[in-house]
C-alpha positions in Angstrom: 25.8 -20.9 17.8 23.2 -18.6 16.4 25.1 -15.4 17.3 25.9 -14.9 13.7 22.2 -14.9 12.7 20.8 -11.3 12.3 17.1 -11.6 13.0 15.0 -8.8 11.7 13.9 -7.4 15.0 12.1 -4.3 13.6 9.8 -6.5 11.5 9.6 -9.4 13.8 6.3 -9.8 15.6 5.9 -11.5 19.0 6.6 -15.1 18.3 4.1 -17.7 19.3 4.6 -21.4 20.2 4.1 -24.3 18.1 3.3 -28.0 19.1 3.9 -30.1 15.9 1.5 -32.9 15.1 2.9 -36.2 14.1 2.0 -35.6 10.4 2.8 -33.0 7.8 0.8 -29.9 8.5 0.3 -26.3 7.4 0.4 -23.4 9.8 -0.9 -19.9 9.0 1.7 -17.2 9.9 0.3 -13.6 10.4 3.0 -11.3 9.0 6.2 -12.6 10.4 4.7 -14.0 13.6 6.4 -17.4 13.1 5.7 -20.0 15.7 8.7 -21.4 17.5 10.8 -23.3 16.3 10.5 -21.4 13.1 12.1 -17.9 12.6 12.6 -15.3 9.8 16.3 -14.4 9.4 18.7 -12.2 7.5 22.4 -12.9 7.0 25.3 -12.2 4.7 25.5 -14.3 1.5 28.4 -16.3 2.9 26.3 -17.2 6.0 28.5 -15.2 8.3 25.7 -12.8 9.6 26.4 -9.3 10.8 24.3 -7.4 8.2 22.2 -4.3 8.4 18.5 -5.3 8.3 17.5 -2.0 6.6 18.9 -3.2 3.3 16.0 -5.7 3.1 12.4 -4.4 2.5 9.4 -6.6 3.2 5.8 -6.2 1.9 2.8 -8.5 2.0 1.1 -8.7 -1.3 -2.1 -10.1 -2.8 -1.4 -9.6 -6.5 1.4 -9.5 -9.0 1.9 -12.4 -8.5 -1.3 -14.0 -7.3 -0.4 -15.9 -4.0 0.3 -19.6 -4.4 -1.1 -20.3 -0.9 -4.0 -18.5 0.8 -4.5 -14.8 0.0 -1.1 -13.2 0.7 2.6 -13.8 0.0 5.7 -12.0 1.1 7.6 -9.7 -1.4 11.3 -9.3 -0.5 13.4 -6.4 -2.1 17.0 -6.0 -1.3 19.3 -3.0 -1.8 22.5 -5.1 -1.8 23.0 -8.9 -2.1 21.7 -10.2 1.2 20.0 -13.4 2.2 16.5 -13.2 3.7 14.6 -16.3 4.4 12.9 -18.5 7.0 14.5 -21.2 9.2 13.7 -24.0 11.7 15.6 -24.9 14.8 15.9 -28.3 16.4 18.2 -30.6 18.4 19.2 -32.5 15.2 19.7 -32.2 11.5 16.3 -33.9 10.9 14.7 -30.4 11.1 15.8 -30.3 7.4 14.7 -33.7 6.3 12.0 -31.7 4.4 13.5 -28.4 3.3 11.8 -26.2 0.7 10.2 -22.9 -0.1 7.9 -21.5 -2.8 9.1 -18.5 -4.8 8.2 -16.2 -7.7 10.4 -13.7 -9.5 10.5 -11.7 -12.7 14.2 -12.5 -12.8 16.2 -15.7 -12.8 17.1 -16.5 -9.1 18.8 -19.1 -7.0 17.8 -20.1 -3.6 20.4 -20.1 -0.8 20.5 -22.6 2.1 22.5 -22.0 5.3 22.9 -24.6 8.0 24.2 -23.7 11.5 25.1 -26.9 13.4 26.9 -28.0 16.5 27.8 -31.6 16.0 28.9 -34.0 18.7 32.5 -33.9 17.9 32.7 -30.0 18.1 34.5 -28.3 21.1 32.5 -26.1 23.4 31.5 -22.8 21.8 32.5 -23.9 18.3 30.0 -24.4 15.6 29.8 -25.2 11.8 28.1 -23.1 9.1 27.2 -24.8 5.7 26.5 -22.6 2.8 25.0 -23.7 -0.6 22.7 -22.8 -3.4 19.9 -24.6 -5.1 20.7 -23.7 -8.7 19.0 -21.3 -11.0 15.2 -21.0 -11.1 13.5 -19.6 -14.2 11.5 -16.3 -13.9 7.8 -15.7 -14.4 6.1 -18.6 -12.4 5.8 -20.0 -8.9 8.3 -22.7 -8.2 8.9 -25.0 -5.3 12.6 -24.8 -4.5 13.8 -28.0 -2.7 17.1 -27.8 -0.7 17.2 -31.4 0.7 20.0 -32.4 -1.7 22.1 -29.2 -1.6 25.8 -29.6 -1.3 27.2 -27.2 1.3 30.6 -25.6 1.8 31.4 -26.2 5.5 33.3 -23.8 7.8 34.1 -24.1 11.5 33.7 -21.0 13.7 35.3 -20.4 17.2 33.5 -18.9 20.2 34.6 -15.4 18.8 32.7 -16.0 15.6 35.9 -16.3 13.7 36.4 -19.0 10.9 39.0 -21.5 11.9 38.9 -24.3 9.3 36.9 -25.8 6.4 36.0 -29.3 5.3 35.2 -28.7 1.7 31.8 -29.5 0.3 29.1 -32.1 1.1 25.5 -32.7 1.9 24.0 -32.2 5.3 23.7 -36.0 5.7 27.3 -36.7 4.7 28.4 -34.0 7.2 26.4 -35.5 10.0 27.7 -39.0 9.2 31.2 -37.6 9.6 30.7 -35.4 12.6 27.6 -36.5 14.4 24.3 -35.0 15.2 23.7 -31.6 17.1 21.6 -28.6 17.4 20.7 -27.3 14.0 19.3 -24.1 12.5 18.3 -24.6 8.8 17.7 -21.5 6.8 16.4 -21.3 3.2 15.9 -18.0 1.3 16.8 -15.7 -1.5 18.8 -12.5 -2.2 22.3 -13.7 -2.9 22.2 -15.1 -6.4 19.9 -13.7 -9.1 19.5 -11.2 -11.9 17.0 -8.9 -10.1 16.4 -7.3 -6.7 13.0 -8.7 -5.8 11.5 -12.1 -5.1 8.1 -13.2 -3.7 8.1 -16.1 -1.3 5.7 -18.3 0.7 5.3 -21.9 1.8 8.6 -22.4 3.7 8.5 -26.2 4.6 10.8 -27.9 7.1 10.9 -30.7 9.6 11.4 -34.4 10.1 10.2 -36.8 7.4 6.5 -37.3 7.8 6.3 -34.5 10.3 7.2 -31.4 8.3 5.3 -28.1 8.6 4.5 -25.6 5.9 4.3 -21.9 6.7 1.4 -20.1 5.0 2.1 -16.3 5.2 -1.0 -14.2 5.6 -2.1 -10.7 6.9 -0.9 -9.4 10.3 -3.5 -9.3 13.0 -4.6 -6.0 14.5 -6.5 -5.3 17.8 -8.0 -2.3 19.3 -8.7 -1.2 23.0 -11.0 1.6 24.1 -11.8 3.7 27.2 -13.6 7.0 27.9 -13.0 9.8 30.4 -15.3 10.8 32.0 -18.0 8.3 31.5 -20.8 10.8 32.3 -21.1 14.4 31.2 -23.7 17.1 31.2 -25.1 18.2 27.7 -22.7 20.7 26.2 -19.7 19.1 28.0 -17.1 16.8 26.5 -15.6 13.3 27.0 -12.3 11.9 25.6 -12.5 8.5 23.8 -9.0 6.9 24.1 -7.7 3.6 22.8 -4.7 1.9 21.4 -4.0 -0.1 18.2 -1.7 -3.1 18.2 -0.5 -4.9 15.1 1.1 -8.3 15.5 1.2 -7.9 19.2 3.0 -4.5 19.3 1.9 -0.8 19.2 1.2 0.5 15.6 2.2 4.2 15.1 0.8 6.1 12.2 -2.3 3.9 11.7 -5.4 5.4 10.4 -8.3 4.4 12.7 -12.0 5.4 12.5 -14.2 6.4 15.4 -17.7 5.3 15.1 -20.7 6.5 17.2 -24.2 5.1 17.9 -26.4 7.7 19.6 -29.5 6.8 21.7 -32.3 5.7 19.4 -30.0 4.6 16.5 -29.5 1.0 15.5 -26.5 1.7 13.2 -23.0 2.8 13.7 -21.9 6.1 12.0 -18.3 7.2 11.4 -17.6 10.6 13.0 -13.8 10.9 12.8 -10.6 9.4 11.6 -7.6 9.5 14.0 -3.9 8.7 13.2 -2.4 6.7 16.1 0.6 8.1 18.0 4.1 6.4 17.9 3.0 4.2 20.8 -0.3 3.3 19.1 -2.4 5.4 21.3 -5.6 7.1 20.0 -7.6 10.0 21.4 -10.6 12.0 20.3 -12.7 14.6 22.2 -16.4 14.1 21.7 -19.4 16.2 22.7 -22.5 14.1 22.6 -25.9 15.6 23.5 -27.5 12.2 24.2 -26.3 8.9 25.6 -23.9 7.6 22.9 -21.9 4.4 22.4 -18.5 4.6 20.7 -16.1 2.2 19.1 -12.7 2.3 17.3 -12.4 0.6 13.9 -9.3 -0.3 11.8 -10.1 -1.0 8.2 -8.4 -3.9 6.5 -5.2 -3.3 4.4 -3.2 -5.5 2.2 -0.8 -6.2 5.0 -3.1 -6.2 8.1 -6.5 -7.5 8.9 -9.1 -5.1 10.1 -10.5 -5.1 13.7 -13.1 -3.4 15.8 -12.9 -2.5 19.5 -15.5 -3.3 22.0 -17.8 -0.4 22.6 -18.0 2.1 25.5 -20.9 4.5 26.3 -20.9 8.1 27.4 -23.9 9.0 29.5 -25.3 12.5 29.0 -27.2 14.4 31.7 -29.8 16.9 30.6 -28.5 20.4 31.2 -30.8 22.4 33.5 -30.6 26.1 34.1 -32.3 27.8 37.1 -33.2 31.4 38.0 -35.1 32.5 41.1 -37.6 35.2 39.9 -37.4 37.2 43.2 -34.6 36.4 45.5 -35.9 38.6 48.4 -39.1 37.3 49.8 -41.4 37.5 52.9 -42.9 34.5 54.6 -46.0 33.4 52.7 -44.8 34.6 49.3 -44.0 32.1 46.5 -40.4 31.3 45.8 -40.6 30.9 42.0 -37.9 29.1 40.0 -37.7 29.0 36.2 -35.3 27.7 33.7 -34.6 25.7 30.5 -33.5 22.2 29.6 -31.0 21.0 27.0 -31.6 19.0 25.0 -35.1 20.4 25.1 -37.4 18.2 27.2 -41.2 18.6 26.9 -43.6 17.1 29.5 -40.8 15.7 31.6 -41.1 15.5 35.4 -39.2 18.3 37.4 -38.6 18.6 41.1 -37.8 21.7 43.2 -35.5 20.9 46.1 -34.3 22.8 49.2 -31.0 22.1 50.7 -31.1 21.8 54.5 -28.7 20.9 57.3 -30.3 17.3 57.5 -30.5 16.7 53.7 -32.4 17.7 50.6 -36.1 18.2 50.9 -38.8 18.1 48.1 -40.7 21.4 47.8 -42.7 21.0 44.6 -43.2 18.9 41.6 -44.2 19.7 38.1 -43.5 19.1 34.3 -41.6 21.0 31.7 -43.5 22.9 29.0 -43.6 22.0 25.4 -40.6 24.2 24.6 -38.5 22.5 27.3 -38.8 25.5 29.8 -40.2 25.2 33.2 -41.6 27.3 36.0 -42.3 25.9 39.5 -43.3 27.7 42.8 -43.4 27.0 46.5 -44.8 29.3 49.4 -42.0 29.9 51.8 -43.0 29.4 55.4 -39.9 30.4 57.4 -37.4 33.1 57.6 -33.8 32.6 56.6 -31.8 31.7 53.5 -33.4 29.2 51.2 -31.0 27.4 48.9 -32.8 25.4 46.2 -32.1 23.5 43.0 -34.2 21.8 40.3 -33.9 18.3 38.9 -35.2 16.9 35.6 -36.0 13.2 35.3 -34.1 10.9 32.8 -35.9 10.9 29.5 -35.5 10.4 25.7 -31.8 9.4 25.7 -30.6 11.5 28.6 -29.8 10.9 32.1 -31.5 13.0 34.9 -30.2 16.5 35.1 -29.6 18.9 38.0 -29.5 22.7 37.9 -27.0 24.8 39.8 -28.1 25.8 43.3 -29.8 29.3 43.8 -30.5 31.2 47.0 -33.3 33.4 48.3 -33.6 35.5 51.5 -36.8 35.2 53.4 -37.8 37.8 56.1 
């Protein structure tokens, strides 16, 4: 039956589910993320569907006019006469016992109601479409447009979506009395009758008497993920912070997202970059921290979308250690002397001189770095052969332990 409905797929967010309470209620809708059995829809002004969604433009607004519910409302602008509105589905016409919407326009407008119904006396694959308007609504104020007493012009469609007959006009109640109950889609919106191209709407209300639900349109929700590769670097190296931004459950391309950093020793976050997301919502930024640093992505709230902050990830930074053997040709009994630098500069930090052997690494000597971050450490060689050594610097002041490249000396 709903094959004639043209749902705005490009603007429609992932629909949630809705379990109605047994009393009138209000549900917050983020963007167009309407919970089932509600839906946003667009159709031709005779209810026959088959329109191009690009002729309708949607924007959440928080001013001009001031929203009548919550903090946002939905502004609808059309290029050509086209109905945009909200609907509710159900197994009977009682989905439209309550049937209204709030609207504001700078031009006189009329609401349009469309009913798709498959009553009990309809042949398989056939369905009826009722089309009617609510009458003129004055400009310049919020109005509640009630469609419960609208008189519809009824047309029967065959399984090929072609009209086959009409029954004239009548209310939904009188139609059901004549044809019986059946699955119903009840849509109420604007864009077909009016003096101007724009209308602002909110507060679509539909449902059985005493159990109707009002939709309060608010900002879309955003979310951010984050990762880093690699998770550990040596000072002077780089890591790539990646992530993805989703808006309304789907990837958001072209979003401006901030990357914040909190280095070791800091208690506050600092913005270090702004990245525009790719078409698939992905984010990436190369960073070169010199100390252990935490990172997070942050999306700043807009009129249409709530802000969000990712969880944080940390990049561990090893101290960079250089090493040089002062004399690489030695005799037994002479000192093997290694010297080098640390970055970031480490003063008074423990260092260790190691030798690589066939059975593992062996400690040769221990010491500490000088005040300028340099070091010099020695060990008297006691055997002939090739000595391969390296130096480690202990973790300190925001850096992980560092290891120098290996160096070799020949002992005769």
